[in-house]
C-alpha positions in Angstrom: -225.5 87.4 -29.8 -225.1 84.5 -27.4 -224.0 81.8 -29.8 -225.7 78.4 -29.9 -224.3 76.9 -26.7 -225.8 76.4 -23.3 -223.6 79.2 -21.9 -226.1 81.7 -23.4 -229.0 80.4 -21.3 -228.7 82.7 -18.3 -228.6 85.8 -20.6 -231.7 84.6 -22.5 -233.5 84.0 -19.3 -232.4 87.4 -17.9 -234.0 89.0 -21.0 -237.2 87.0 -20.6 -237.7 86.8 -16.8 -235.1 89.0 -15.2 -236.8 89.3 -11.8 -237.8 85.6 -11.4 -235.8 83.6 -8.9 -233.3 81.2 -10.5 -231.5 79.8 -7.5 -232.0 79.6 -3.7 -229.0 78.6 -1.5 -228.9 78.7 2.3 -231.7 81.3 2.4 -230.2 83.6 -0.3 -232.1 84.0 -3.6 -230.5 84.8 -7.0 -232.7 86.2 -9.8 -232.0 85.4 -13.4 -230.7 88.9 -14.0 -228.2 88.4 -11.1 -227.2 85.0 -12.4 -226.5 86.4 -15.8 -224.4 89.2 -14.3 -222.4 86.7 -12.3 -221.8 84.4 -15.3 -220.6 87.4 -17.4 -218.3 88.5 -14.6 -216.7 85.0 -14.2 -216.5 84.6 -18.0 -214.5 87.8 -18.2 -212.3 86.6 -15.4 -211.7 83.3 -17.2 -210.8 85.0 -20.4 -208.4 87.3 -18.5 -206.8 84.2 -17.1 -206.1 83.0 -20.6 -209.0 80.5 -21.0 -209.9 80.0 -24.7 -212.3 77.8 -26.6 -211.5 74.1 -26.1 -209.7 74.7 -22.8 -211.0 72.9 -19.7 -212.2 74.6 -16.5 -212.7 72.3 -13.6 -214.9 72.8 -10.5 -214.3 71.1 -7.1 -216.8 71.6 -4.3 -220.2 70.9 -2.9 -223.4 72.1 -4.5 -223.3 75.9 -4.5 -224.3 78.7 -6.8 -220.7 79.0 -7.8 -221.0 75.6 -9.5 -223.8 77.0 -11.7 -221.9 80.2 -12.4 -218.8 78.2 -13.5 -220.8 75.8 -15.7 -222.3 78.6 -17.7 -219.3 81.0 -17.7 -217.1 78.2 -19.0 -219.4 77.1 -21.8 -220.2 80.7 -22.7 -216.6 81.2 -23.8 -216.4 77.9 -25.6 -214.4 76.1 -22.9 -215.2 72.7 -21.5 -216.6 72.3 -18.0 -215.2 69.5 -15.8 -217.1 68.9 -12.5 -215.0 66.9 -10.1 -216.2 64.6 -7.3 -215.2 66.2 -4.0 -215.5 62.9 -2.3 -212.5 61.4 -4.1 -209.1 61.0 -2.5 -206.1 63.1 -3.5 -204.6 60.5 -5.9 -208.0 60.0 -7.6 -208.4 63.7 -8.1 -204.8 64.0 -9.3 -205.5 61.4 -12.0 -208.5 63.2 -13.3 -206.8 66.6 -13.2 -203.9 65.1 -15.1 -206.2 63.6 -17.7 -208.4 66.6 -18.2 -205.5 69.2 -17.8 -207.7 72.1 -16.9 -206.4 75.6 -17.6 -208.2 76.8 -14.4 -209.6 75.0 -11.3 -212.5 76.7 -9.4 -212.8 75.4 -5.9 -214.4 76.1 -2.6 -212.1 76.7 0.5 -212.8 73.3 1.9 -211.6 71.4 -1.2 -208.2 72.6 -2.5 -207.1 70.2 -5.2 -203.6 68.7 -5.6 -201.6 69.4 -8.8 -203.7 72.3 -10.1 -201.5 75.1 -11.4 -204.1 78.0 -11.7 -207.0 78.2 -9.3 -209.9 80.5 -8.4 -211.3 80.1 -4.9 -214.9 80.7 -4.2 -214.9 83.5 -1.6 -217.3 86.0 0.0 -216.8 88.4 -3.0 -217.6 85.7 -5.6 -217.3 86.1 -8.4 -216.3 89.8 -8.5 -216.7 92.3 -11.3 -219.8 92.4 -13.6 -221.0 93.9 -16.8 -221.2 92.5 -20.3 -220.0 89.1 -21.4 -216.5 89.0 -23.0 -216.3 88.9 -26.7 -216.2 85.3 -27.8 -216.9 83.5 -31.1 -220.2 81.6 -31.4 -220.1 78.1 -29.9 -221.1 75.3 -32.3 -223.7 73.0 -30.8 -221.5 69.9 -31.6 -218.6 71.4 -29.6 -217.7 69.7 -26.3 -219.5 71.3 -23.3 -218.5 69.0 -20.4 -216.3 66.1 -19.4 -217.8 64.0 -16.7 -215.8 61.2 -15.2 -217.6 57.9 -14.8 -217.6 56.2 -11.4 -215.0 53.7 -12.4 -216.7 50.5 -11.4 -214.5 48.5 -13.8 -211.2 50.3 -13.4 -209.9 53.8 -14.0 -212.7 56.3 -14.6 -213.1 57.6 -18.2 -214.0 61.1 -19.1 -217.3 61.0 -21.0 -217.5 64.0 -23.3 -220.9 65.7 -23.7 -221.5 68.3 -26.4 -223.8 71.3 -26.1 -226.2 69.4 -28.4 -226.2 66.4 -26.2 -227.3 68.5 -23.2 -229.9 70.5 -25.3 -231.5 67.3 -26.6 -231.5 65.7 -23.2 -233.3 68.8 -21.9 -235.8 68.5 -24.7 -236.4 64.9 -23.7 -237.0 65.9 -20.1 -239.4 68.6 -21.1 -241.4 66.2 -23.2 -241.6 63.5 -20.5 -242.0 65.6 -17.4 -244.6 68.5 -17.1 -241.9 71.0 -16.1 -243.6 74.4 -15.5 -242.4 77.9 -15.4 -243.2 78.0 -11.6 -241.3 74.8 -10.9 -239.4 74.7 -7.6 -236.8 72.0 -7.9 -234.8 70.6 -4.9 -231.3 69.8 -6.0 -229.7 67.8 -3.1 -228.0 65.1 -5.1 -224.5 66.1 -6.1 -224.2 68.2 -9.2 -221.0 66.6 -10.3 -223.2 63.7 -11.4 -225.1 64.0 -14.6 -228.5 63.2 -13.2 -228.9 66.1 -10.8 -227.2 68.4 -13.3 -228.9 67.5 -16.6 -232.2 65.9 -15.5 -233.3 68.6 -13.0 -231.1 71.7 -12.9 -230.8 72.4 -16.6 -234.5 71.8 -17.5 -235.6 73.9 -14.5 -233.4 76.8 -15.6 -234.4 76.4 -19.2 -238.1 76.8 -18.2 -237.4 79.7 -15.9 -238.1 77.8 -12.7 -236.3 78.0 -9.3 -233.6 75.5 -8.3 -233.2 75.1 -4.5 -229.6 74.0 -4.0 -228.3 72.2 -0.9 -224.6 71.3 -0.2 -225.6 67.7 0.4 -228.5 65.4 1.3 -229.9 65.4 4.8 -233.4 63.9 5.1 -234.8 66.3 7.8 -233.3 69.3 6.0 -234.9 68.0 2.8 -238.3 67.8 4.4 -237.8 71.3 5.8 -237.1 72.7 2.4 -240.0 70.9 0.7 -242.3 72.5 3.3 -240.7 76.0 3.3 -240.4 76.5 -0.5 -243.2 74.3 -1.6 -240.9 72.1 -3.6 -242.5 70.5 -6.6 -239.8 68.4 -8.2 -236.7 66.5 -7.0 -234.3 63.8 -8.1 -232.7 61.2 -5.9 -231.2 57.7 -6.0 -233.1 54.9 -4.2 -231.0 55.1 -1.0 -231.9 58.8 -0.7 -235.6 58.1 -1.0 -235.3 55.1 1.4 -233.6 57.4 4.0 -236.3 60.0 3.6 -239.1 57.4 4.1 -237.3 56.2 7.3 -237.3 59.6 8.9 -239.6 59.9 12.0 -241.1 62.9 10.2 -242.1 60.9 7.1 -245.8 60.4 8.1 -246.4 64.0 9.3 -244.4 66.1 6.9 -246.4 68.3 4.5 -245.4 66.9 1.1 -248.5 68.1 -0.8 -246.5 70.3 -3.1 -244.5 67.5 -4.6 -245.5 66.7 -8.2 -242.6 64.7 -9.6 -240.1 62.5 -7.7 -237.5 61.3 -10.2 -235.5 58.3 -9.3 -232.6 56.6 -11.0 -228.9 55.6 -10.7 -229.8 51.9 -10.0 -232.9 49.7 -10.1 -235.5 50.8 -7.5 -236.9 48.1 -5.2 -240.6 47.6 -5.7 -241.1 47.8 -2.0 -239.8 51.4 -2.0 -242.1 52.4 -4.9 -245.1 51.0 -2.9 -244.0 52.9 0.2 -244.3 56.1 -1.7 -247.5 55.1 -3.4 -249.0 54.4 0.0 -248.0 58.0 1.0 -249.8 59.4 -2.1 -246.5 60.1 -3.9 -245.1 58.6 -7.2 -241.5 57.6 -7.7 -240.9 57.9 -11.4 -238.1 55.5 -12.3 -235.8 56.2 -15.2 -232.7 54.6 -16.8 -229.8 56.5 -18.1 -226.0 57.0 -17.8 -223.4 59.7 -18.0 -222.7 58.9 -21.7 -226.3 59.5 -22.7 -226.6 62.9 -21.0 -228.2 60.9 -19.2 -231.8 60.0 -20.1 -232.5 56.8 -22.1 -235.9 55.5 -20.7 -238.4 57.0 -18.3 -241.6 55.9 -16.6 -243.9 58.8 -16.5 -245.8 59.3 -13.3 -249.2 58.3 -14.7 -247.8 54.8 -15.5 -245.9 54.0 -12.3 -248.7 52.3 -10.4 -249.5 50.0 -13.4 -245.9 49.3 -14.4 -244.1 49.0 -11.0 -240.5 48.1 -11.4 -240.3 49.2 -15.0 -237.6 51.7 -16.1 -240.2 53.0 -18.7 -240.2 53.7 -22.3 -237.5 55.3 -24.5 -237.4 59.0 -24.1 -238.9 61.0 -27.0 -235.8 61.8 -29.2 -233.8 58.7 -28.4 -233.9 55.2 -29.9 -233.2 52.0 -27.9 -232.7 48.4 -29.0 -231.5 45.1 -27.5 -228.7 43.1 -28.9 -228.9 39.4 -29.4 -227.5 39.0 -25.9 -230.0 41.4 -24.4 -227.7 44.3 -24.0 -229.3 47.7 -24.2 -228.0 49.8 -27.0 -228.8 53.5 -27.6 -228.8 55.9 -30.5 -229.8 59.6 -30.5 -228.6 63.2 -30.3 -228.0 62.8 -26.6 -225.4 60.2 -26.9 -221.7 61.1 -26.2 -219.3 61.4 -29.1 -216.8 59.5 -27.0 -214.3 59.5 -24.2 -211.6 62.2 -23.5 -208.1 61.1 -24.5 -209.3 57.5 -25.0 -209.8 56.5 -28.7 -209.7 52.8 -27.9 -212.4 53.0 -25.2 -214.5 55.2 -27.6 -214.2 52.6 -30.4 -215.1 49.8 -28.0 -218.2 51.6 -26.7 -220.0 51.7 -30.1 -221.4 49.0 -32.4 -220.2 48.9 -36.0 -223.4 50.7 -37.0 -222.9 53.4 -34.4 -225.1 52.5 -31.5 -223.8 53.0 -27.9 -223.3 49.9 -25.9 -224.5 50.5 -22.4 -223.2 47.3 -20.8 -226.6 46.8 -19.2 -229.0 43.9 -19.8 -232.7 44.5 -20.2 -235.9 42.9 -21.2 -238.9 44.5 -22.8 -242.4 43.5 -21.7 -245.5 43.3 -23.9 -246.3 47.0 -23.4 -242.8 48.1 -24.6 -241.5 48.9 -21.2 -237.9 48.2 -20.4 -236.8 46.4 -17.3 -233.1 46.5 -16.4 -232.0 43.0 -15.2 -228.3 43.6 -14.6 -224.9 44.4 -16.0 -223.4 42.3 -18.7 -220.5 41.6 -16.5 -222.7 40.9 -13.5 -224.7 38.1 -15.1 -223.6 34.6 -14.1 -224.6 31.2 -15.4 -225.8 28.6 -12.8 -226.3 25.1 -14.1 -226.5 26.4 -17.7 -229.1 29.0 -16.9 -228.5 32.8 -17.0 -229.1 34.6 -13.7 -229.6 38.3 -13.6 -228.7 39.7 -10.1 -231.1 42.6 -10.3 -234.0 40.2 -10.4 -232.8 38.3 -7.3 -232.0 41.6 -5.5 -235.5 42.9 -6.2 -237.1 39.8 -4.8 -234.9 39.9 -1.7 -235.8 43.5 -0.9 -239.5 42.5 -0.9 -238.9 40.6 2.3 -239.8 42.7 5.4 -236.6 41.9 7.2 -234.3 43.0 4.3 -233.4 46.7 3.8 -230.8 46.2 1.0 -229.3 43.3 -1.0 -226.6 42.7 -3.5 -226.0 39.5 -5.4 -222.9 38.3 -7.2 -222.0 35.1 -8.9 -219.2 32.9 -7.4 -217.5 29.7 -8.5 -219.3 26.5 -7.6 -218.0 22.9 -8.2 -221.5 21.6 -8.9 -223.3 24.4 -10.8 -220.3 26.2 -12.3 -221.5 29.4 -10.6 -224.0 30.1 -7.9 -225.4 33.2 -6.2 -223.8 34.8 -3.1 -226.2 37.4 -1.5 -225.0 40.2 0.7 -227.9 41.4 2.8 -228.5 44.4 5.0 -231.1 43.6 7.6 -234.1 45.8 8.5 -235.6 46.1 11.9 -235.5 42.3 12.5 -232.4 40.3 11.7 -233.1 38.0 8.8 -232.0 34.3 8.6 -230.6 32.6 5.6 -233.0 29.7 5.6 -236.0 32.0 5.9 -234.7 34.0 2.9 -234.1 30.9 0.8 -237.7 29.7 1.5 -239.1 33.1 0.7 -237.2 33.3 -2.6 -238.1 29.7 -3.7 -241.8 30.9 -3.7 -240.9 33.7 -6.1 -238.0 32.6 -8.2 -236.8 29.5 -10.0 -234.6 27.3 -7.9 -231.4 28.1 -9.9 -231.8 31.8 -9.1 -231.9 31.4 -5.4 -228.5 32.2 -3.8 -226.8 29.3 -2.0 -224.8 31.6 0.2 -225.7 34.6 2.3 -223.6 37.1 4.1 -225.2 39.6 6.5 -223.6 43.1 6.6 -224.4 46.4 8.1 -223.9 48.3 4.8 -223.0 47.7 1.2 -220.0 49.3 -0.5 -221.0 52.0 -3.0 -219.5 54.2 -5.6 -219.8 58.0 -5.4 -222.9 57.9 -7.5 -224.7 55.5 -5.0 -224.4 52.3 -7.0 -223.3 49.1 -5.2 -219.6 48.5 -5.9 -219.7 44.8 -6.7 -215.9 44.5 -7.3 -215.5 45.1 -3.6 -217.9 42.3 -2.8 -216.0 40.0 -5.1 -212.8 40.9 -3.4 -214.3 40.1 0.0 -215.5 36.7 -1.2 -212.0 35.8 -2.6 -210.4 36.9 0.6 -212.7 34.6 2.6 -212.2 31.5 0.4 
């Protein structure tokens, strides 16, 4: 009746829990029955516009119920959903639109896209129509469901293809590792065009019949308001979001007693931030993943956070993880992408000869089997013949009370071959280079201590919140 794809989820939930609230956005609630009707209406509109199985349908705009409608309507008819980053410039968007070649672009009024030939604007009458879903053949679970463009830290972004099966298995991994309940209230304030907010929180919440509270963007005070008003139980954020939340003047007094699960990912989480939340009676559950793995690879369950601070956790239930001889994390499982859109060479390079996905991240495994991400393969540098992993140095730096953020890169050095250059964002008091060197020497081997420090007001970041180290390398070359 609904095929095997994720597009059938709203209809299944409407049958099981029609009157339960599926979405809340700016004070307006949507039941599962209403969500299913909207998805059917939009699916009919897409078919009328000529969209067929395998075609692409893109979405450009901030978090909104229309994003959810478009995701499910697109996949219901066997087409491929392409969420676009509204923060990109016109040329960046034009590149992705050219690469994906969507048959239709759905967008909000504030984000018209260049180069799109057929568009649907999200308006006050959205989506219009109603009734039954259009006739469509069953969707095979191994068919592509989404194309998500990577943040492009090493050049042009690539479109990672995720199948229906990839998303279904990732949802299963989340439901095993997190005690998601039918009465879950999930705050979705991270952008849905990124895989973590979309597949780690939104999809599992809707699969269980919970409620997703959507916000157009992240604002710490508004976040605290929503937690208190709707008794939010679960949320996802990157470390910078959680740090901003903890820096709010309302942090100490806000009622956060409803929160059960605080999922954190996107980049290594400073131990000092984890302890800040533990001191507040809250647990940041760190995980590791990437777009190409839909995204979960490892996860540190809440019960283990206090005893394994800084760990990215254990492999998720239906996924296998191993380390190469060089220490690169490699992944195998039903959540792993089949490859990149229109990029056979990049696809071939991303997998080992025996079919494991190369993450490009370096890790170590402790005696308890927990994984610790120590840096990118391309970020590691060699100083005096010793490997240095920037993530380890950055974590040590952020433990200093005068350091809010830090990023370390390797730079050429006539004596050591390479040495560390640290970019530091100060906290309340301005740090000094000599004091930081002395602090690090008590905690790290001498060859790991950066020889150069640059103090900045902020660090350059990708749209997903990761520090953009190519920009830092460019600044260093410019100054030399």
